N, C-alpha and C positions, 0 to 999 in steps of 0.2 A: 446879235447875232453873224450880222454882216463882218463885223468888224473883227470876232471871235475867227470865222472861216478866214478870211485875208490875212488875220496874222499866224496862224495854223502854216499855211499855203507858202507863206513866205518864209517861216521857220523851216521847214520841210526840205523847201529849195534852198536854202541857205547850207541845211545841214548836208545834201548833198552835192552841192560844191564843194565844201570843206571835207567832204568822203574822197572826192574826186581829182583835188590839189594835190599835187606832189609837198613831201613834206620835205623839211629843210633839213635834216638828219641825211635823205639820201643824196646832198648833196656835199656833205664833208668827207676831206679828205686828210685821213691825219697826215699832219706835216713829220713827223718822225715814226714813220712805217718801218718795220722789219722785213727786209726781203731774204725769201731762200735760194737760194743757189747751188744746186739747181733745184725748182721747185717741185720735180717728179724726179723721184730716186728709185733704185730696186733695193729688196731688202741687202742689210748689211753694208748700206752704202752709208756716205755722208752730204751733209748740204752744209751750205755756210751760212749762219743767218748774221746780216749786216743791216746796221741801220743806214737812215737814209739822210738822218741830221745828227746833232747830240742831245737826246732828249735826256741823258740820265744827268747827273754831277758829279763834275772831274772822274776821278776813280775810283766810283763807287761799288758795291758789292750789288750785283744782281743777281738773282733767284730765276731759275726756271723752271718753269711747268713745265711736262708735257704730257698730256692726254691722248692715247691711243692703246690700240692691240699690244700687247707685252711692251710697253712703255717704261717699264723699271728696267729693260734691258738697255735703255739707250745712254750712251757715254758720250764725253766732251772730246773732242779731236780724234787723237790718237788713244790716248788715256783708257710660258702661258699663253696660250690662245684667250685673252680676256681682256676688257677694255681696263686699262688701269692709267692712276695719273702719278707719275713720277716728278717728286718734287724735291730730287736730294741733290742734281746738279748746281752747281754756279758758279760765275766766272765775274769779272770784273771790266767795268766799263775805261775805256783808253779816253781820257779828255771829253767825256758824257758820250760816247758812240761805242758801239759793238761790232765786232769782227768773230764769232764765233763759230767753229763747226763743230758738228754733234752729227755722232755715228748713232745710225740705229741699227737695232739687233737684227741678227740674219731671217728671225722667225717675224718680221715686223710686216703688218699688212694694211692698207688702208689710210684714210687719213688721218694725220696727228695735229692736234692743237696745240702750238707752244705759246707760253706767256712768259714775258721778261718784267721782272718786279725790281724796280730799284730802290736799296734798303735804307738811301739816305733820305732820298727826294720820292719816294712813292710813286714816280712813276711809274705806267702800265703800258706794256704794246704788245699787239699781237703776231702770230706768222702761223703759217699753215704749211702744212709739206704733204706730199702723197708719196705713199711707198707701195709701187706696183711692182707685179712680176715680170712686165713686159720692159720694152727697152730704159734707160737710163735716162735718154734726152727729154728734155720738159715738153709737153704737149701744149702748154703756153706760158708764155712770158711771164715772167713775176712780178708779181701784181706790187704797186707801189703803195697799197691801200693797208693800213694796219691796223685795222680797227676788225674786231670780231664780226663773224656774219650771224647778221642777226634780222627778224621780219621775215619778208614773203620778197619772192622775187619778181619778175617782170611777169613771167608768164603766167604767174599764178594770180594776179589782180585782176583776169578777164571778167571772173563773178563779180567783182568790186565795183569792177564799171558798167555793167548791167545793172545793177542794182542800184546804183547812184543814178545811171539815166531813168530807171523807173521810179524813183522818187522824184527826180525834177518833173517828168511826164504826171505822176498825179500830182506835183504842188501847181503844176500848171493848168491842170483839168479841173482842180477844185478853185482855184483862180480863175477860169473861165465860166467853171458853174455859178458860182458868186455871183459875177457880173451877170450873166444871163439871167440871175434870179431879181436882181434889182431892178435890170429893166420891165421886166416882167409886172411887179409890183408896182413901178413908175406907171407905167401904163394903162393899168386895172383903175 
């Protein structure tokens, strides 16, 4: 019984420590990111999407998928109020790199998620642009991170820290209680 309680306390403490430890995925930065310049535009403007490296194979075709309100109105370069996905856009990588301007429709609004997929290499990179009715000047510098935003942000982890701390305290209390019981039984 004593060993079972100690093992349970150790398991709870290890689980709490694992819960509170940062993950390796949050430290990863995609070396082949796509940067939107500018990252914030007004409706009807263009943003140029450029890779920071050469993630694609040579001069392969690249399929562009755009998701956002009225995304079907987006066009390459100069050539309904519902969230749509436009998968009709295509471009060609030059020596594995991209530099493609995309014009957003006059009724564009909100955040647009873009996915660039190499048709030969299968390499997938992501970007994001914000279409705002305000100034077209970027409010933040373009992010070199080409990964899709997943998971939770730093501000939403307070509950996890509190829960992890509570688990550690509970494990320590179980361990202290088991040690006190053991001392009492030896003394009796």
